[in-house]
C-alpha positions in Angstrom: -43.3 -77.1 5.3 -40.7 -75.8 3.0 -38.7 -72.4 3.7 -37.0 -71.1 0.6 -34.6 -68.9 2.4 -33.1 -71.8 4.2 -29.8 -73.7 2.6 -28.6 -77.0 3.4 -25.4 -76.9 5.3 -24.6 -80.6 5.0 -21.4 -80.7 3.1 -17.6 -80.4 4.3 -17.3 -80.6 8.0 -14.5 -82.0 10.3 -15.0 -84.8 12.4 -13.3 -85.7 15.2 -13.9 -89.1 17.8 -13.0 -87.3 20.9 -12.5 -84.6 23.3 -10.6 -81.5 23.4 -11.0 -78.5 25.7 -9.8 -75.9 22.6 -12.0 -77.6 20.0 -14.0 -74.6 19.9 -11.4 -72.1 19.4 -11.2 -70.3 15.9 -7.3 -71.0 16.0 -7.6 -74.6 17.0 -5.4 -77.0 14.4 -8.0 -79.6 12.9 -6.1 -80.3 9.8 -5.9 -84.2 11.1 -9.7 -84.4 12.1 -11.7 -86.4 9.2 -13.7 -84.8 6.5 -17.3 -86.0 6.2 -20.6 -84.6 5.0 -23.7 -84.7 6.9 -25.7 -86.5 7.9 -23.5 -88.6 9.9 -23.7 -91.6 12.3 -20.2 -92.0 13.6 -21.3 -95.5 15.8 -22.0 -97.6 12.8 -18.5 -97.3 12.0 -17.3 -98.8 15.0 -16.1 -102.3 15.7 -18.8 -104.8 17.6 -18.5 -105.3 21.1 -20.4 -107.8 22.5 -19.7 -107.8 26.2 -20.3 -109.7 28.9 -23.8 -109.5 29.7 -26.9 -110.9 28.2 -30.5 -109.4 28.1 -32.1 -105.9 27.9 -28.5 -103.9 28.3 -27.3 -100.4 26.7 -24.7 -102.6 25.1 -27.1 -105.1 23.5 -29.3 -102.7 22.4 -27.2 -100.9 20.5 -26.3 -103.7 18.4 -23.2 -104.8 20.1 -21.5 -101.4 18.6 -19.1 -99.2 21.0 -21.7 -96.3 21.5 -20.3 -94.4 23.8 -18.1 -91.6 23.6 -17.6 -87.5 22.7 -17.2 -86.1 19.4 -16.5 -82.9 17.6 -17.5 -81.4 14.4 -16.1 -78.1 12.9 -17.4 -76.2 9.7 -16.0 -73.1 8.5 -18.5 -70.5 6.3 -18.6 -67.1 4.6 -21.1 -64.7 5.3 -21.4 -61.1 3.3 -23.4 -58.7 4.7 -24.3 -60.4 8.1 -25.0 -56.8 10.2 -27.9 -56.4 8.1 -29.3 -60.1 8.4 -30.8 -62.4 11.2 -28.8 -65.6 10.9 -30.0 -69.0 12.3 -28.6 -72.7 12.3 -31.1 -75.1 12.1 -30.1 -78.9 13.5 -32.7 -81.7 12.4 -30.8 -83.8 15.1 -27.8 -84.1 17.1 -27.0 -86.8 19.1 -26.6 -85.8 22.2 -26.2 -83.6 24.6 -25.3 -80.6 21.8 -23.3 -77.5 22.6 -22.8 -75.3 19.7 -20.1 -72.4 19.3 -20.0 -69.8 16.8 -16.7 -68.3 16.2 -15.4 -69.5 19.5 -18.3 -68.5 22.1 -21.4 -71.0 23.4 -24.3 -69.8 21.4 -26.8 -72.8 22.6 -27.6 -76.5 22.3 -30.1 -79.3 23.4 -29.7 -81.8 25.4 -32.2 -84.4 23.6 -30.7 -85.5 20.3 -33.9 -86.2 18.5 -35.6 -82.9 18.8 -34.9 -80.5 16.0 -33.8 -77.3 17.2 -32.6 -73.8 16.0 -30.7 -71.2 17.1 -30.2 -67.9 16.2 -26.3 -66.9 16.1 -27.0 -63.2 14.6 -24.9 -62.0 17.7 -21.9 -64.0 17.3 -21.1 -64.3 13.5 -19.2 -61.2 11.7 -18.6 -60.4 8.2 -16.2 -62.7 5.6 -15.2 -65.8 7.3 -17.1 -67.8 10.4 -16.5 -71.1 12.3 -18.9 -73.1 13.9 -18.3 -76.1 16.2 -20.6 -78.6 17.9 -19.5 -81.0 20.8 -21.7 -84.1 21.4 -21.5 -86.6 24.5 -23.3 -89.7 24.4 -21.7 -91.3 27.3 -22.8 -89.4 30.2 -25.9 -91.4 30.7 -27.6 -94.7 29.3 -28.6 -94.8 25.9 -31.9 -95.8 24.2 -33.4 -99.5 24.2 -32.9 -99.5 20.5 -30.2 -98.6 18.1 -29.5 -94.5 18.4 -26.5 -94.1 16.5 -24.7 -90.9 17.5 -23.3 -87.7 15.8 -25.1 -84.9 13.5 -27.2 -87.7 12.1 -30.2 -85.0 10.7 -29.6 -82.4 8.1 -28.6 -79.0 9.1 -29.6 -75.6 7.8 -28.2 -72.3 7.7 -30.9 -69.6 7.3 -30.0 -65.9 6.4 -33.2 -63.6 6.4 -33.8 -60.0 6.8 -34.1 -58.3 10.2 -38.1 -58.8 9.5 -38.9 -62.2 8.4 -41.6 -65.2 8.7 -40.6 -67.0 12.1 -39.1 -70.5 11.6 -42.4 -72.8 11.8 -44.2 -69.8 12.1 -47.1 -70.5 9.2 -50.1 -72.7 10.2 -52.8 -73.7 8.0 -56.3 -74.8 8.9 -59.4 -76.0 6.7 -62.9 -76.1 7.6 -65.2 -78.1 5.1 -68.9 -77.0 4.6 -71.8 -79.7 4.9 -72.1 -80.1 1.2 -68.4 -80.2 0.2 -69.1 -77.1 -1.9 -66.9 -75.0 -0.3 -63.6 -74.7 2.2 -62.6 -71.7 4.2 -58.9 -72.0 4.9 -57.4 -70.1 7.6 -53.6 -69.1 7.4 -51.7 -68.0 10.3 -48.5 -66.2 10.2 -46.0 -65.3 12.7 -43.5 -62.4 11.8 -40.4 -61.8 13.7 -39.8 -57.9 13.4 -36.1 -56.8 14.6 -34.2 -53.5 14.1 -35.1 -49.8 13.3 -35.1 -50.4 9.9 -35.4 -53.1 7.0 -31.9 -53.4 4.6 -33.9 -50.9 2.0 -33.8 -48.4 4.6 -37.8 -48.4 5.3 -38.7 -47.3 8.5 -40.4 -49.8 11.3 -43.5 -47.7 11.1 -44.1 -48.1 7.2 -46.7 -50.2 5.9 -45.6 -53.9 4.9 -47.9 -56.7 3.8 -48.3 -60.4 4.0 -48.9 -62.2 0.9 -50.8 -65.6 0.7 -51.2 -67.6 -2.6 -53.3 -70.7 -2.2 -52.0 -73.3 -5.1 -54.5 -76.3 -6.0 -53.0 -79.5 -6.8 -52.6 -78.8 -10.4 -50.6 -75.7 -10.0 -53.4 -73.0 -10.3 -54.0 -70.4 -8.4 -56.9 -70.7 -6.2 -57.6 -68.1 -4.2 -55.1 -65.1 -3.2 -55.0 -62.4 -0.2 -52.7 -59.6 1.0 -52.9 -58.1 4.4 -51.3 -55.0 5.4 -49.1 -55.2 8.6 -47.5 -52.2 11.1 -43.5 -52.6 11.3 -44.0 -51.0 15.0 -42.1 -52.0 18.1 -43.6 -55.5 18.6 -40.7 -58.1 18.3 -43.5 -60.5 17.2 -46.6 -59.9 15.0 -49.6 -62.2 14.1 -51.4 -61.9 11.1 -54.7 -64.3 10.1 -55.6 -64.7 6.8 -59.1 -66.5 5.7 -60.0 -67.1 1.9 -62.4 -69.4 0.6 -62.2 -72.0 -2.4 -65.4 -73.3 -4.0 -65.7 -77.0 -5.0 -62.4 -78.1 -3.4 -60.5 -81.1 -4.6 -60.5 -83.3 -1.3 -58.0 -85.6 0.2 -58.1 -88.9 1.0 -55.9 -92.0 1.5 -56.8 -93.1 -1.9 -56.1 -89.6 -3.6 -53.7 -87.6 -1.4 -54.4 -84.2 -3.2 -52.7 -81.5 -1.7 -53.2 -77.6 -1.9 -49.9 -75.3 -1.3 -50.0 -72.2 0.9 -47.0 -69.7 -0.3 -46.7 -67.1 1.9 -44.3 -64.2 1.7 -43.6 -60.5 3.0 -43.4 -57.7 0.8 -42.1 -54.1 1.9 -41.8 -51.2 -0.1 -42.6 -53.4 -3.2 -40.1 -56.0 -2.6 -41.1 -59.4 -2.0 -39.2 -61.7 0.4 -38.5 -65.5 0.1 -41.9 -67.4 0.4 -42.6 -70.2 3.0 -44.6 -73.1 1.5 -47.2 -75.1 3.5 -48.9 -78.6 1.7 -52.3 -79.3 3.1 -55.3 -81.0 2.4 -58.8 -80.4 2.3 -61.1 -83.1 3.9 -63.8 -84.0 6.7 -62.9 -86.4 9.1 -64.8 -87.6 12.0 -64.1 -90.1 14.7 -66.8 -91.7 16.6 -66.7 -94.7 19.2 -69.1 -96.6 17.7 -68.2 -96.1 14.3 -64.5 -95.8 14.1 -63.1 -92.9 11.7 -64.5 -91.7 8.5 -63.0 -89.6 5.7 -65.1 -87.4 3.6 -67.9 -90.0 4.7 -66.2 -93.0 4.1 -65.2 -95.5 6.7 -61.3 -95.9 6.9 -59.0 -98.0 8.8 -55.6 -97.1 10.4 -52.9 -99.4 9.2 -49.2 -98.7 10.3 -46.7 -99.5 13.2 -45.0 -96.9 15.7 -41.4 -96.8 14.0 -38.8 -95.8 15.9 -35.4 -94.1 13.9 -33.5 -97.4 14.3 -32.6 -98.7 11.2 -30.1 -101.0 12.9 -26.9 -101.9 11.1 -27.5 -99.6 8.1 -27.0 -96.6 10.9 -29.3 -93.7 12.1 -27.7 -91.2 9.5 -30.7 -89.9 7.1 
């Protein structure tokens, strides 16, 4: 899924390996901290430490790196018209036991270092210059049985959207192919976040708005379109379902992985919002105990491995 309202937030962070109880403060002096760009894994730069024990110890599983420790990241950023927007910060992964502070106040966090998570920081940001600080603790418990690394080792995104907007991870596509494979029914479900009494154009919540859907074929041509009105009432979450049909669809397979794209955007008072793009394939897949898996009527064997994010001596930042 591609959200065009999200921007990469990876550059020009400051990093400290160590702890300081005041590091979340806006006025804290971080001039001596190391400048880094994300994704960043601080463990891979540490010296080797073989230790005295053999076997499956945490030290050995971490590639003999000194993996325990607390660290901080800080970044300044500027926002304009913040009062009229909803602002999110999204972490692809923050290893681990993260606490996120915005302008000196704790805004959220996540214990698991591998899970993506998003925080609504609208109540913490101000017009002009802002500060975000992240504390990570990788020393309070045993680590994994593979190399985990540590730090903000995935992409970070900043998302600034209108008060009424498509929810993050809020577009879901379901396909149904006819028995003769000559027609596909596409169901697109969209969840809308609706906050505030008016939008930034001054349109009241009771006004009519629409969820607009455009399906693009693998060659980029429009395959189907739909527009469904919804009422901007007092509900904070609004669910909208759209169903369109595609004749003679191009089918997805492992040999020819042809993908359609669903572009969903909101339109209010004639103004179009940023689209959310979701790629999907149309195919008939069946799994039977006596015949295995078939895709579009052809038997297919699954080939692959269960691969951790462990990248060994190359680190875990990607």
